[in-house]
Biopython code that builds the backbone (N, CA, C, O; Angstrom):
import numpy as np
from Bio.PDB.StructureBuilder import StructureBuilder

atoms = [
    (1, "UNK", "N", (-42.389, -35.402, -27.878)),
    (1, "UNK", "CA", (-42.865, -34.035, -27.786)),
    (1, "UNK", "C", (-44.389, -34.027, -27.907)),
    (1, "UNK", "O", (-44.951, -34.689, -28.779)),
    (2, "UNK", "N", (-45.044, -33.282, -27.038)),
    (2, "UNK", "CA", (-46.500, -33.222, -27.033)),
    (2, "UNK", "C", (-47.005, -32.454, -28.252)),
    (2, "UNK", "O", (-46.446, -31.425, -28.632)),
    (3, "UNK", "N", (-48.048, -32.963, -28.840)),
    (3, "UNK", "CA", (-48.675, -32.259, -29.947)),
    (3, "UNK", "C", (-49.580, -31.174, -29.385)),
    (3, "UNK", "O", (-50.135, -31.321, -28.296)),
    (4, "UNK", "N", (-49.724, -30.100, -30.121)),
    (4, "UNK", "CA", (-50.605, -29.024, -29.687)),
    (4, "UNK", "C", (-52.021, -29.296, -30.192)),
    (4, "UNK", "O", (-52.217, -29.939, -31.222)),
    (5, "UNK", "N", (-53.004, -28.789, -29.441)),
    (5, "UNK", "CA", (-54.397, -29.036, -29.797)),
    (5, "UNK", "C", (-55.202, -27.744, -29.703)),
    (5, "UNK", "O", (-55.063, -26.972, -28.755)),
    (6, "UNK", "N", (-56.044, -27.530, -30.704)),
    (6, "UNK", "CA", (-57.007, -26.440, -30.697)),
    (6, "UNK", "C", (-58.392, -27.058, -30.580)),
    (6, "UNK", "O", (-58.786, -27.875, -31.412)),
    (7, "UNK", "N", (-59.125, -26.670, -29.550)),
    (7, "UNK", "CA", (-60.513, -27.097, -29.390)),
    (7, "UNK", "C", (-61.403, -25.967, -29.883)),
    (7, "UNK", "O", (-61.234, -24.817, -29.478)),
    (8, "UNK", "N", (-62.337, -26.288, -30.743)),
    (8, "UNK", "CA", (-63.294, -25.301, -31.238)),
    (8, "UNK", "C", (-64.654, -25.666, -30.666)),
    (8, "UNK", "O", (-65.219, -26.712, -30.988)),
    (9, "UNK", "N", (-65.167, -24.799, -29.820)),
    (9, "UNK", "CA", (-66.458, -25.032, -29.180)),
    (9, "UNK", "C", (-67.523, -24.228, -29.918)),
    (9, "UNK", "O", (-67.496, -22.998, -29.911)),
    (10, "UNK", "N", (-68.470, -24.936, -30.559)),
    (10, "UNK", "CA", (-69.459, -24.285, -31.417)),
    (10, "UNK", "C", (-70.886, -24.376, -30.896)),
    (10, "UNK", "O", (-71.799, -23.824, -31.509)),
    (11, "UNK", "N", (-71.095, -25.061, -29.776)),
    (11, "UNK", "CA", (-72.459, -25.244, -29.272)),
    (11, "UNK", "C", (-72.774, -24.262, -28.156)),
    (11, "UNK", "O", (-71.916, -23.907, -27.348)),
    (12, "UNK", "N", (-74.029, -23.835, -28.136)),
    (12, "UNK", "CA", (-74.525, -23.030, -27.024)),
    (12, "UNK", "C", (-74.449, -23.869, -25.754)),
    (12, "UNK", "O", (-74.451, -25.098, -25.828)),
    (13, "UNK", "N", (-74.384, -23.234, -24.607)),
    (13, "UNK", "CA", (-74.143, -23.990, -23.376)),
    (13, "UNK", "C", (-75.193, -25.053, -23.049)),
    (13, "UNK", "O", (-74.866, -26.044, -22.396)),
    (14, "UNK", "N", (-76.425, -24.881, -23.478)),
    (14, "UNK", "CA", (-77.470, -25.829, -23.063)),
    (14, "UNK", "C", (-78.124, -26.521, -24.243)),
    (14, "UNK", "O", (-79.221, -27.060, -24.100)),
    (15, "UNK", "N", (-77.484, -26.523, -25.410)),
    (15, "UNK", "CA", (-78.086, -27.154, -26.594)),
    (15, "UNK", "C", (-77.698, -28.613, -26.747)),
    (15, "UNK", "O", (-78.201, -29.296, -27.639)),
    (16, "UNK", "N", (-76.820, -29.095, -25.900)),
    (16, "UNK", "CA", (-76.356, -30.477, -25.981)),
    (16, "UNK", "C", (-75.086, -30.624, -25.182)),
    (16, "UNK", "O", (-74.662, -29.682, -24.511)),
    (17, "UNK", "N", (-74.475, -31.783, -25.241)),
    (17, "UNK", "CA", (-73.291, -32.030, -24.408)),
    (17, "UNK", "C", (-71.996, -31.415, -24.942)),
    (17, "UNK", "O", (-70.987, -31.432, -24.236)),
    (18, "UNK", "N", (-71.988, -30.883, -26.142)),
    (18, "UNK", "CA", (-70.753, -30.410, -26.760)),
    (18, "UNK", "C", (-70.013, -29.349, -25.967)),
    (18, "UNK", "O", (-68.789, -29.411, -25.857)),
    (19, "UNK", "N", (-70.719, -28.382, -25.416)),
    (19, "UNK", "CA", (-70.066, -27.303, -24.669)),
    (19, "UNK", "C", (-69.356, -27.854, -23.434)),
    (19, "UNK", "O", (-68.197, -27.528, -23.179)),
    (20, "UNK", "N", (-70.049, -28.679, -22.682)),
    (20, "UNK", "CA", (-69.451, -29.261, -21.473)),
    (20, "UNK", "C", (-68.284, -30.184, -21.837)),
    (20, "UNK", "O", (-67.260, -30.185, -21.154)),
    (21, "UNK", "N", (-68.433, -30.964, -22.905)),
    (21, "UNK", "CA", (-67.356, -31.869, -23.315)),
    (21, "UNK", "C", (-66.111, -31.091, -23.734)),
    (21, "UNK", "O", (-64.994, -31.494, -23.410)),
    (22, "UNK", "N", (-66.290, -29.992, -24.442)),
    (22, "UNK", "CA", (-65.140, -29.177, -24.847)),
    (22, "UNK", "C", (-64.404, -28.647, -23.625)),
    (22, "UNK", "O", (-63.174, -28.658, -23.581)),
    (23, "UNK", "N", (-65.160, -28.184, -22.635)),
    (23, "UNK", "CA", (-64.529, -27.686, -21.417)),
    (23, "UNK", "C", (-63.827, -28.803, -20.655)),
    (23, "UNK", "O", (-62.731, -28.606, -20.130)),
    (24, "UNK", "N", (-64.450, -29.967, -20.593)),
    (24, "UNK", "CA", (-63.825, -31.102, -19.907)),
    (24, "UNK", "C", (-62.514, -31.504, -20.578)),
    (24, "UNK", "O", (-61.523, -31.772, -19.899)),
    (25, "UNK", "N", (-62.507, -31.546, -21.902)),
    (25, "UNK", "CA", (-61.288, -31.894, -22.636)),
    (25, "UNK", "C", (-60.209, -30.841, -22.400)),
    (25, "UNK", "O", (-59.040, -31.174, -22.203)),
    (26, "UNK", "N", (-60.609, -29.566, -22.422)),
    (26, "UNK", "CA", (-59.641, -28.489, -22.192)),
    (26, "UNK", "C", (-59.042, -28.581, -20.787)),
    (26, "UNK", "O", (-57.831, -28.430, -20.621)),
    (27, "UNK", "N", (-59.867, -28.824, -19.791)),
    (27, "UNK", "CA", (-59.366, -28.930, -18.417)),
    (27, "UNK", "C", (-58.452, -30.138, -18.256)),
    (27, "UNK", "O", (-57.420, -30.054, -17.590)),
    (28, "UNK", "N", (-58.826, -31.256, -18.860)),
    (28, "UNK", "CA", (-57.983, -32.459, -18.775)),
    (28, "UNK", "C", (-56.655, -32.236, -19.493)),
    (28, "UNK", "O", (-55.600, -32.590, -18.968)),
    (29, "UNK", "N", (-56.700, -31.659, -20.679)),
    (29, "UNK", "CA", (-55.472, -31.383, -21.416)),
    (29, "UNK", "C", (-54.572, -30.425, -20.670)),
    (29, "UNK", "O", (-53.355, -30.603, -20.644)),
    (30, "UNK", "N", (-55.165, -29.406, -20.061)),
    (30, "UNK", "CA", (-54.385, -28.461, -19.277)),
    (30, "UNK", "C", (-53.738, -29.114, -18.074)),
    (30, "UNK", "O", (-52.606, -28.786, -17.718)),
    (31, "UNK", "N", (-54.448, -30.033, -17.449)),
    (31, "UNK", "CA", (-53.905, -30.732, -16.275)),
    (31, "UNK", "C", (-52.674, -31.561, -16.638)),
    (31, "UNK", "O", (-51.809, -31.794, -15.794)),
    (32, "UNK", "N", (-52.595, -32.006, -17.894)),
    (32, "UNK", "CA", (-51.458, -32.808, -18.349)),
    (32, "UNK", "C", (-50.471, -31.990, -19.173)),
    (32, "UNK", "O", (-49.651, -32.547, -19.902)),
    (33, "UNK", "N", (-50.553, -30.668, -19.056)),
    (33, "UNK", "CA", (-49.625, -29.747, -19.725)),
    (33, "UNK", "C", (-49.595, -29.898, -21.244)),
    (33, "UNK", "O", (-48.561, -29.661, -21.869)),
    (34, "UNK", "N", (-50.712, -30.285, -21.837)),
    (34, "UNK", "CA", (-50.823, -30.344, -23.288)),
    (34, "UNK", "C", (-50.921, -28.920, -23.826)),
    (34, "UNK", "O", (-51.760, -28.156, -23.349)),
    (35, "UNK", "N", (-50.103, -28.535, -24.791)),
    (35, "UNK", "CA", (-50.249, -27.211, -25.401)),
    (35, "UNK", "C", (-51.629, -27.116, -26.061)),
    (35, "UNK", "O", (-51.902, -27.790, -27.054)),
    (36, "UNK", "N", (-52.485, -26.276, -25.496)),
    (36, "UNK", "CA", (-53.886, -26.300, -25.877)),
    (36, "UNK", "C", (-54.457, -24.888, -25.935)),
    (36, "UNK", "O", (-54.097, -24.025, -25.135)),
    (37, "UNK", "N", (-55.348, -24.669, -26.890)),
    (37, "UNK", "CA", (-56.090, -23.411, -26.989)),
    (37, "UNK", "C", (-57.560, -23.745, -27.182)),
    (37, "UNK", "O", (-57.914, -24.838, -27.624)),
    (38, "UNK", "N", (-58.402, -22.789, -26.843)),
    (38, "UNK", "CA", (-59.847, -22.968, -26.964)),
    (38, "UNK", "C", (-60.413, -21.796, -27.737)),
    (38, "UNK", "O", (-60.190, -20.639, -27.378)),
    (39, "UNK", "N", (-61.149, -22.095, -28.801)),
    (39, "UNK", "CA", (-61.787, -21.082, -29.640)),
    (39, "UNK", "C", (-63.295, -21.240, -29.530)),
    (39, "UNK", "O", (-63.828, -22.323, -29.772)),
    (40, "UNK", "N", (-63.983, -20.164, -29.166)),
    (40, "UNK", "CA", (-65.446, -20.142, -29.114)),
    (40, "UNK", "C", (-65.939, -19.565, -30.436)),
    (40, "UNK", "O", (-65.598, -18.440, -30.802)),
    (41, "UNK", "N", (-66.745, -20.348, -31.146)),
    (41, "UNK", "CA", (-67.176, -19.999, -32.497)),
    (41, "UNK", "C", (-68.674, -20.233, -32.618)),
    (41, "UNK", "O", (-69.222, -21.097, -31.933)),
    (42, "UNK", "N", (-69.335, -19.481, -33.471)),
    (42, "UNK", "CA", (-70.775, -19.611, -33.705)),
    (42, "UNK", "C", (-71.514, -19.512, -32.371)),
    (42, "UNK", "O", (-71.221, -18.614, -31.582)),
    (43, "UNK", "N", (-72.462, -20.406, -32.098)),
    (43, "UNK", "CA", (-73.220, -20.340, -30.847)),
    (43, "UNK", "C", (-72.371, -20.656, -29.623)),
    (43, "UNK", "O", (-72.815, -20.446, -28.494)),
    (44, "UNK", "N", (-71.160, -21.155, -29.829)),
    (44, "UNK", "CA", (-70.255, -21.408, -28.712)),
    (44, "UNK", "C", (-69.929, -20.148, -27.918)),
    (44, "UNK", "O", (-69.621, -20.233, -26.729)),
    (45, "UNK", "N", (-69.993, -18.966, -28.565)),
    (45, "UNK", "CA", (-69.711, -17.728, -27.837)),
    (45, "UNK", "C", (-70.755, -17.461, -26.762)),
    (45, "UNK", "O", (-70.499, -16.696, -25.832)),
    (46, "UNK", "N", (-71.927, -18.080, -26.874)),
    (46, "UNK", "CA", (-72.973, -17.886, -25.861)),
    (46, "UNK", "C", (-72.558, -18.455, -24.506)),
    (46, "UNK", "O", (-73.133, -18.090, -23.481)),
    (47, "UNK", "N", (-71.572, -19.339, -24.493)),
    (47, "UNK", "CA", (-71.045, -19.854, -23.225)),
    (47, "UNK", "C", (-70.404, -18.737, -22.407)),
    (47, "UNK", "O", (-70.267, -18.857, -21.190)),
    (48, "UNK", "N", (-70.017, -17.667, -23.065)),
    (48, "UNK", "CA", (-69.301, -16.574, -22.419)),
    (48, "UNK", "C", (-70.214, -15.494, -21.857)),
    (48, "UNK", "O", (-69.733, -14.529, -21.263)),
    (49, "UNK", "N", (-71.532, -15.641, -22.038)),
    (49, "UNK", "CA", (-72.492, -14.656, -21.536)),
    (49, "UNK", "C", (-72.494, -14.664, -20.009)),
    (49, "UNK", "O", (-72.552, -15.727, -19.392)),
    (50, "UNK", "N", (-72.431, -13.492, -19.408)),
    (50, "UNK", "CA", (-72.380, -13.436, -17.953)),
    (50, "UNK", "C", (-73.732, -13.627, -17.261)),
    (50, "UNK", "O", (-73.765, -13.836, -16.048)),
    (51, "UNK", "N", (-74.825, -13.561, -17.981)),
    (51, "UNK", "CA", (-76.148, -13.595, -17.343)),
    (51, "UNK", "C", (-76.904, -14.883, -17.616)),
    (51, "UNK", "O", (-78.111, -14.851, -17.856)),
    (52, "UNK", "N", (-76.231, -15.988, -17.585)),
    (52, "UNK", "CA", (-76.892, -17.264, -17.829)),
    (52, "UNK", "C", (-77.636, -17.723, -16.580)),
    (52, "UNK", "O", (-77.223, -17.439, -15.456)),
    (53, "UNK", "N", (-78.732, -18.431, -16.794)),
    (53, "UNK", "CA", (-79.526, -18.957, -15.688)),
    (53, "UNK", "C", (-79.789, -20.447, -15.929)),
    (53, "UNK", "O", (-80.907, -20.828, -16.275)),
    (54, "UNK", "N", (-78.774, -21.284, -15.748)),
    (54, "UNK", "CA", (-78.917, -22.704, -16.065)),
    (54, "UNK", "C", (-79.924, -23.433, -15.185)),
    (54, "UNK", "O", (-80.470, -24.458, -15.592)),
    (55, "UNK", "N", (-80.175, -22.923, -13.995)),
    (55, "UNK", "CA", (-81.120, -23.591, -13.096)),
    (55, "UNK", "C", (-82.522, -23.630, -13.698)),
    (55, "UNK", "O", (-83.292, -24.550, -13.420)),
    (56, "UNK", "N", (-82.854, -22.643, -14.515)),
    (56, "UNK", "CA", (-84.173, -22.631, -15.161)),
    (56, "UNK", "C", (-84.358, -23.826, -16.085)),
    (56, "UNK", "O", (-85.483, -24.267, -16.319)),
    (57, "UNK", "N", (-83.253, -24.349, -16.609)),
    (57, "UNK", "CA", (-83.286, -25.516, -17.494)),
    (57, "UNK", "C", (-82.850, -26.790, -16.775)),
    (57, "UNK", "O", (-82.651, -27.832, -17.399)),
    (58, "UNK", "N", (-82.704, -26.691, -15.461)),
    (58, "UNK", "CA", (-82.245, -27.807, -14.642)),
    (58, "UNK", "C", (-80.895, -28.340, -15.134)),
    (58, "UNK", "O", (-80.690, -29.546, -15.268)),
    (59, "UNK", "N", (-79.986, -27.400, -15.399)),
    (59, "UNK", "CA", (-78.649, -27.720, -15.882)),
    (59, "UNK", "C", (-77.619, -27.190, -14.891)),
    (59, "UNK", "O", (-77.927, -26.325, -14.070)),
    (60, "UNK", "N", (-76.409, -27.704, -14.969)),
    (60, "UNK", "CA", (-75.306, -27.189, -14.164)),
    (60, "UNK", "C", (-74.716, -25.965, -14.853)),
    (60, "UNK", "O", (-74.689, -25.868, -16.080)),
    (61, "UNK", "N", (-74.252, -25.049, -14.041)),
    (61, "UNK", "CA", (-73.625, -23.827, -14.540)),
    (61, "UNK", "C", (-72.212, -24.143, -15.041)),
    (61, "UNK", "O", (-71.446, -24.814, -14.349)),
    (62, "UNK", "N", (-71.868, -23.667, -16.229)),
    (62, "UNK", "CA", (-70.543, -23.887, -16.799)),
    (62, "UNK", "C", (-69.538, -22.813, -16.386)),
    (62, "UNK", "O", (-68.353, -22.920, -16.701)),
    (63, "UNK", "N", (-70.001, -21.786, -15.688)),
    (63, "UNK", "CA", (-69.131, -20.665, -15.347)),
    (63, "UNK", "C", (-67.914, -21.098, -14.548)),
    (63, "UNK", "O", (-66.807, -20.629, -14.815)),
    (64, "UNK", "N", (-68.092, -21.982, -13.575)),
    (64, "UNK", "CA", (-66.959, -22.431, -12.762)),
    (64, "UNK", "C", (-65.917, -23.137, -13.629)),
    (64, "UNK", "O", (-64.717, -22.943, -13.436)),
    (65, "UNK", "N", (-66.367, -23.952, -14.579)),
    (65, "UNK", "CA", (-65.431, -24.630, -15.482)),
    (65, "UNK", "C", (-64.687, -23.618, -16.346)),
    (65, "UNK", "O", (-63.481, -23.750, -16.559)),
    (66, "UNK", "N", (-65.396, -22.614, -16.842)),
    (66, "UNK", "CA", (-64.759, -21.588, -17.655)),
    (66, "UNK", "C", (-63.711, -20.827, -16.850)),
    (66, "UNK", "O", (-62.609, -20.577, -17.337)),
    (67, "UNK", "N", (-64.058, -20.461, -15.621)),
    (67, "UNK", "CA", (-63.133, -19.707, -14.783)),
    (67, "UNK", "C", (-61.917, -20.539, -14.393)),
    (67, "UNK", "O", (-60.860, -19.984, -14.093)),
    (68, "UNK", "N", (-62.052, -21.871, -14.393)),
    (68, "UNK", "CA", (-60.937, -22.755, -14.020)),
    (68, "UNK", "C", (-59.933, -22.946, -15.147)),
    (68, "UNK", "O", (-58.821, -23.407, -14.892)),
    (69, "UNK", "N", (-60.281, -22.613, -16.368)),
    (69, "UNK", "CA", (-59.374, -22.856, -17.497)),
    (69, "UNK", "C", (-57.977, -22.281, -17.268)),
    (69, "UNK", "O", (-57.003, -23.020, -17.410)),
    (70, "UNK", "N", (-57.829, -20.994, -16.920)),
    (70, "UNK", "CA", (-56.470, -20.471, -16.696)),
    (70, "UNK", "C", (-55.750, -21.162, -15.536)),
    (70, "UNK", "O", (-54.525, -21.286, -15.556)),
    (71, "UNK", "N", (-56.493, -21.608, -14.537)),
    (71, "UNK", "CA", (-55.873, -22.314, -13.405)),
    (71, "UNK", "C", (-55.273, -23.642, -13.835)),
    (71, "UNK", "O", (-54.341, -24.141, -13.204)),
    (72, "UNK", "N", (-55.811, -24.221, -14.920)),
    (72, "UNK", "CA", (-55.312, -25.489, -15.448)),
    (72, "UNK", "C", (-54.317, -25.276, -16.587)),
    (72, "UNK", "O", (-53.943, -26.223, -17.279)),
    (73, "UNK", "N", (-53.897, -24.042, -16.775)),
    (73, "UNK", "CA", (-52.902, -23.744, -17.794)),
    (73, "UNK", "C", (-53.461, -23.490, -19.178)),
    (73, "UNK", "O", (-52.698, -23.365, -20.136)),
    (74, "UNK", "N", (-54.769, -23.411, -19.304)),
    (74, "UNK", "CA", (-55.388, -23.120, -20.601)),
    (74, "UNK", "C", (-55.609, -21.612, -20.649)),
    (74, "UNK", "O", (-56.641, -21.097, -20.219)),
    (75, "UNK", "N", (-54.616, -20.930, -21.182)),
    (75, "UNK", "CA", (-54.665, -19.469, -21.200)),
    (75, "UNK", "C", (-54.865, -18.898, -22.596)),
    (75, "UNK", "O", (-55.135, -17.706, -22.742)),
    (76, "UNK", "N", (-54.738, -19.729, -23.620)),
    (76, "UNK", "CA", (-54.953, -19.292, -25.001)),
    (76, "UNK", "C", (-56.440, -19.449, -25.304)),
    (76, "UNK", "O", (-56.888, -20.499, -25.764)),
    (77, "UNK", "N", (-57.192, -18.385, -25.037)),
    (77, "UNK", "CA", (-58.647, -18.398, -25.183)),
    (77, "UNK", "C", (-59.050, -17.363, -26.224)),
    (77, "UNK", "O", (-58.671, -16.194, -26.140)),
    (78, "UNK", "N", (-59.821, -17.812, -27.202)),
    (78, "UNK", "CA", (-60.195, -16.953, -28.326)),
    (78, "UNK", "C", (-61.687, -17.035, -28.585)),
    (78, "UNK", "O", (-62.347, -18.002, -28.204)),
    (79, "UNK", "N", (-62.212, -16.002, -29.243)),
    (79, "UNK", "CA", (-63.611, -15.997, -29.675)),
    (79, "UNK", "C", (-63.690, -15.324, -31.038)),
    (79, "UNK", "O", (-62.933, -14.402, -31.339)),
    (80, "UNK", "N", (-64.603, -15.794, -31.837)),
    (80, "UNK", "CA", (-64.821, -15.207, -33.153)),
    (80, "UNK", "C", (-65.482, -13.839, -33.002)),
    (80, "UNK", "O", (-66.558, -13.722, -32.415)),
    (81, "UNK", "N", (-64.834, -12.814, -33.533)),
    (81, "UNK", "CA", (-65.411, -11.458, -33.503)),
    (81, "UNK", "C", (-66.756, -11.425, -34.209)),
    (81, "UNK", "O", (-67.703, -10.790, -33.746)),
    (82, "UNK", "N", (-66.823, -12.120, -35.338)),
    (82, "UNK", "CA", (-68.067, -12.152, -36.104)),
    (82, "UNK", "C", (-69.191, -12.809, -35.300)),
    (82, "UNK", "O", (-70.316, -12.310, -35.281)),
    (83, "UNK", "N", (-68.885, -13.924, -34.639)),
    (83, "UNK", "CA", (-69.898, -14.624, -33.849)),
    (83, "UNK", "C", (-70.374, -13.759, -32.687)),
    (83, "UNK", "O", (-71.564, -13.719, -32.376)),
    (84, "UNK", "N", (-69.429, -13.064, -32.047)),
    (84, "UNK", "CA", (-69.812, -12.161, -30.953)),
    (84, "UNK", "C", (-70.721, -11.053, -31.461)),
    (84, "UNK", "O", (-71.747, -10.750, -30.853)),
    (85, "UNK", "N", (-70.338, -10.452, -32.578)),
    (85, "UNK", "CA", (-71.108, -9.348, -33.134)),
    (85, "UNK", "C", (-72.502, -9.805, -33.569)),
    (85, "UNK", "O", (-73.489, -9.122, -33.294)),
    (86, "UNK", "N", (-72.591, -10.946, -34.239)),
    (86, "UNK", "CA", (-73.885, -11.451, -34.708)),
    (86, "UNK", "C", (-74.848, -11.724, -33.559)),
    (86, "UNK", "O", (-76.064, -11.673, -33.741)),
    (87, "UNK", "N", (-74.309, -12.012, -32.379)),
    (87, "UNK", "CA", (-75.145, -12.331, -31.223)),
    (87, "UNK", "C", (-75.250, -11.156, -30.251)),
    (87, "UNK", "O", (-75.798, -11.295, -29.158)),
    (88, "UNK", "N", (-74.728, -10.012, -30.651)),
    (88, "UNK", "CA", (-74.844, -8.802, -29.846)),
    (88, "UNK", "C", (-74.055, -8.833, -28.548)),
    (88, "UNK", "O", (-74.461, -8.218, -27.562)),
    (89, "UNK", "N", (-72.929, -9.544, -28.535)),
    (89, "UNK", "CA", (-72.126, -9.672, -27.325)),
    (89, "UNK", "C", (-70.928, -8.727, -27.372)),
    (89, "UNK", "O", (-70.221, -8.652, -28.377)),
    (90, "UNK", "N", (-70.713, -8.014, -26.282)),
    (90, "UNK", "CA", (-69.580, -7.111, -26.144)),
    (90, "UNK", "C", (-68.399, -7.904, -25.587)),
    (90, "UNK", "O", (-68.512, -8.477, -24.504)),
    (91, "UNK", "N", (-67.272, -7.954, -26.296)),
    (91, "UNK", "CA", (-66.119, -8.723, -25.821)),
    (91, "UNK", "C", (-65.628, -8.298, -24.434)),
    (91, "UNK", "O", (-65.025, -9.100, -23.721)),
    (92, "UNK", "N", (-65.879, -7.061, -24.053)),
    (92, "UNK", "CA", (-65.428, -6.575, -22.749)),
    (92, "UNK", "C", (-66.390, -6.938, -21.619)),
    (92, "UNK", "O", (-66.061, -6.754, -20.447)),
    (93, "UNK", "N", (-67.578, -7.453, -21.960)),
    (93, "UNK", "CA", (-68.580, -7.781, -20.939)),
    (93, "UNK", "C", (-68.767, -9.283, -20.755)),
    (93, "UNK", "O", (-69.754, -9.713, -20.158)),
    (94, "UNK", "N", (-67.846, -10.075, -21.252)),
    (94, "UNK", "CA", (-67.966, -11.530, -21.156)),
    (94, "UNK", "C", (-67.484, -12.014, -19.791)),
    (94, "UNK", "O", (-66.760, -11.299, -19.097)),
    (95, "UNK", "N", (-67.883, -13.225, -19.404)),
    (95, "UNK", "CA", (-67.482, -13.751, -18.103)),
    (95, "UNK", "C", (-66.108, -14.409, -18.127)),
    (95, "UNK", "O", (-65.688, -14.998, -17.131)),
    (96, "UNK", "N", (-65.406, -14.315, -19.248)),
    (96, "UNK", "CA", (-64.062, -14.868, -19.386)),
    (96, "UNK", "C", (-63.293, -13.986, -20.368)),
    (96, "UNK", "O", (-63.823, -13.598, -21.409)),
    (97, "UNK", "N", (-62.059, -13.676, -20.035)),
    (97, "UNK", "CA", (-61.239, -12.857, -20.926)),
    (97, "UNK", "C", (-60.791, -13.700, -22.115)),
    (97, "UNK", "O", (-60.053, -14.672, -21.955)),
    (98, "UNK", "N", (-61.238, -13.324, -23.298)),
    (98, "UNK", "CA", (-60.863, -14.012, -24.531)),
    (98, "UNK", "C", (-60.337, -12.981, -25.512)),
    (98, "UNK", "O", (-60.652, -11.795, -25.419)),
    (99, "UNK", "N", (-59.533, -13.451, -26.451)),
    (99, "UNK", "CA", (-59.037, -12.581, -27.511)),
    (99, "UNK", "C", (-59.951, -12.725, -28.717)),
    (99, "UNK", "O", (-60.025, -13.804, -29.305)),
    (100, "UNK", "N", (-60.652, -11.653, -29.099)),
    (100, "UNK", "CA", (-61.498, -11.720, -30.295)),
    (100, "UNK", "C", (-60.634, -11.808, -31.555)),
    (100, "UNK", "O", (-59.637, -11.099, -31.688)),
    (101, "UNK", "N", (-61.034, -12.689, -32.476)),
    (101, "UNK", "CA", (-60.292, -12.872, -33.726)),
    (101, "UNK", "C", (-61.231, -12.731, -34.914)),
    (101, "UNK", "O", (-62.370, -13.195, -34.873)),
    (102, "UNK", "N", (-60.746, -12.083, -35.982)),
    (102, "UNK", "CA", (-61.527, -12.038, -37.209)),
    (102, "UNK", "C", (-61.327, -13.358, -37.966)),
    (102, "UNK", "O", (-60.529, -14.203, -37.559)),
    (103, "UNK", "N", (-62.056, -13.518, -39.062)),
    (103, "UNK", "CA", (-62.020, -14.788, -39.798)),
    (103, "UNK", "C", (-60.620, -15.141, -40.289)),
    (103, "UNK", "O", (-60.226, -16.306, -40.242)),
    (104, "UNK", "N", (-59.875, -14.162, -40.752)),
    (104, "UNK", "CA", (-58.516, -14.414, -41.251)),
    (104, "UNK", "C", (-57.607, -14.889, -40.114)),
    (104, "UNK", "O", (-56.809, -15.809, -40.299)),
    (105, "UNK", "N", (-57.725, -14.272, -38.958)),
    (105, "UNK", "CA", (-56.912, -14.671, -37.812)),
    (105, "UNK", "C", (-57.289, -16.068, -37.325)),
    (105, "UNK", "O", (-56.430, -16.805, -36.841)),
    (106, "UNK", "N", (-58.565, -16.440, -37.449)),
    (106, "UNK", "CA", (-59.007, -17.787, -37.068)),
    (106, "UNK", "C", (-58.359, -18.821, -37.986)),
    (106, "UNK", "O", (-57.897, -19.863, -37.522)),
    (107, "UNK", "N", (-58.326, -18.538, -39.270)),
    (107, "UNK", "CA", (-57.666, -19.462, -40.215)),
    (107, "UNK", "C", (-56.194, -19.637, -39.862)),
    (107, "UNK", "O", (-55.679, -20.755, -39.889)),
    (108, "UNK", "N", (-55.517, -18.547, -39.533)),
    (108, "UNK", "CA", (-54.108, -18.626, -39.148)),
    (108, "UNK", "C", (-53.955, -19.409, -37.840)),
    (108, "UNK", "O", (-53.014, -20.190, -37.694)),
    (109, "UNK", "N", (-54.869, -19.206, -36.895)),
    (109, "UNK", "CA", (-54.824, -19.924, -35.619)),
    (109, "UNK", "C", (-54.939, -21.428, -35.845)),
    (109, "UNK", "O", (-54.172, -22.202, -35.274)),
    (110, "UNK", "N", (-55.878, -21.836, -36.662)),
    (110, "UNK", "CA", (-56.086, -23.258, -36.942)),
    (110, "UNK", "C", (-54.819, -23.872, -37.531)),
    (110, "UNK", "O", (-54.464, -25.004, -37.202)),
    (111, "UNK", "N", (-54.146, -23.136, -38.390)),
    (111, "UNK", "CA", (-52.932, -23.640, -39.015)),
    (111, "UNK", "C", (-51.754, -23.822, -38.063)),
    (111, "UNK", "O", (-50.794, -24.517, -38.397)),
    (112, "UNK", "N", (-51.813, -23.211, -36.891)),
    (112, "UNK", "CA", (-50.701, -23.298, -35.936)),
    (112, "UNK", "C", (-50.757, -24.538, -35.051)),
    (112, "UNK", "O", (-49.798, -24.812, -34.330)),
    (113, "UNK", "N", (-51.847, -25.294, -35.084)),
    (113, "UNK", "CA", (-52.006, -26.434, -34.163)),
    (113, "UNK", "C", (-51.913, -27.761, -34.897)),
    (113, "UNK", "O", (-52.337, -27.887, -36.046)),
    (114, "UNK", "N", (-51.344, -28.758, -34.206)),
    (114, "UNK", "CA", (-51.192, -30.093, -34.779)),
    (114, "UNK", "C", (-52.532, -30.801, -34.897)),
    (114, "UNK", "O", (-52.810, -31.465, -35.896)),
    (115, "UNK", "N", (-53.358, -30.654, -33.868)),
    (115, "UNK", "CA", (-54.669, -31.305, -33.832)),
    (115, "UNK", "C", (-55.743, -30.234, -33.632)),
    (115, "UNK", "O", (-55.583, -29.312, -32.833)),
    (116, "UNK", "N", (-56.846, -30.382, -34.382)),
    (116, "UNK", "CA", (-57.981, -29.479, -34.227)),
    (116, "UNK", "C", (-59.224, -30.333, -34.015)),
    (116, "UNK", "O", (-59.532, -31.219, -34.813)),
    (117, "UNK", "N", (-59.929, -30.050, -32.930)),
    (117, "UNK", "CA", (-61.133, -30.812, -32.593)),
    (117, "UNK", "C", (-62.291, -29.826, -32.457)),
    (117, "UNK", "O", (-62.193, -28.824, -31.750)),
    (118, "UNK", "N", (-63.386, -30.130, -33.146)),
    (118, "UNK", "CA", (-64.567, -29.278, -33.087)),
    (118, "UNK", "C", (-65.678, -30.018, -32.348)),
    (118, "UNK", "O", (-65.998, -31.163, -32.666)),
    (119, "UNK", "N", (-66.247, -29.357, -31.378)),
    (119, "UNK", "CA", (-67.371, -29.921, -30.609)),
    (119, "UNK", "C", (-68.536, -28.953, -30.633)),
    (119, "UNK", "O", (-69.582, -29.232, -30.047)),
]
sb = StructureBuilder()
sb.init_structure("model")
sb.init_model(0)
sb.init_chain("A")
sb.init_seg("    ")
for serial, (resi, resn, name, xyz) in enumerate(atoms, 1):
    if name == "N":
        sb.init_residue(resn, " ", resi, " ")
    sb.init_atom(name, np.array(xyz, "f"), 0.0, 1.0, " ", f" {name:<3s}", serial, name[0])
structure = sb.get_structure()
């Protein structure tokens, strides 16, 4: 039986390789039907901003990878309500539909998965 995995993405999209690696792991896990969820926490919620301009930093856009998550079976997508609020992000204006969770719900979410990986 496949173990379930929760990926917690905590890095801003252009602060290092963590954001891209989390998306790559999620897409690979989804391709192999691994029960998987993705939680955007802290600066990781900045990956969900619709007005990113990665070309200014000579980086690749992560939007296509984010939009591909449901196509690969990764449909359990969450974001920290607190992190969104602290960064002035409206959950309804993000470039990906995520379920906002408060801190208590995040703790319960973590407890439901066999493996938890933070990037």
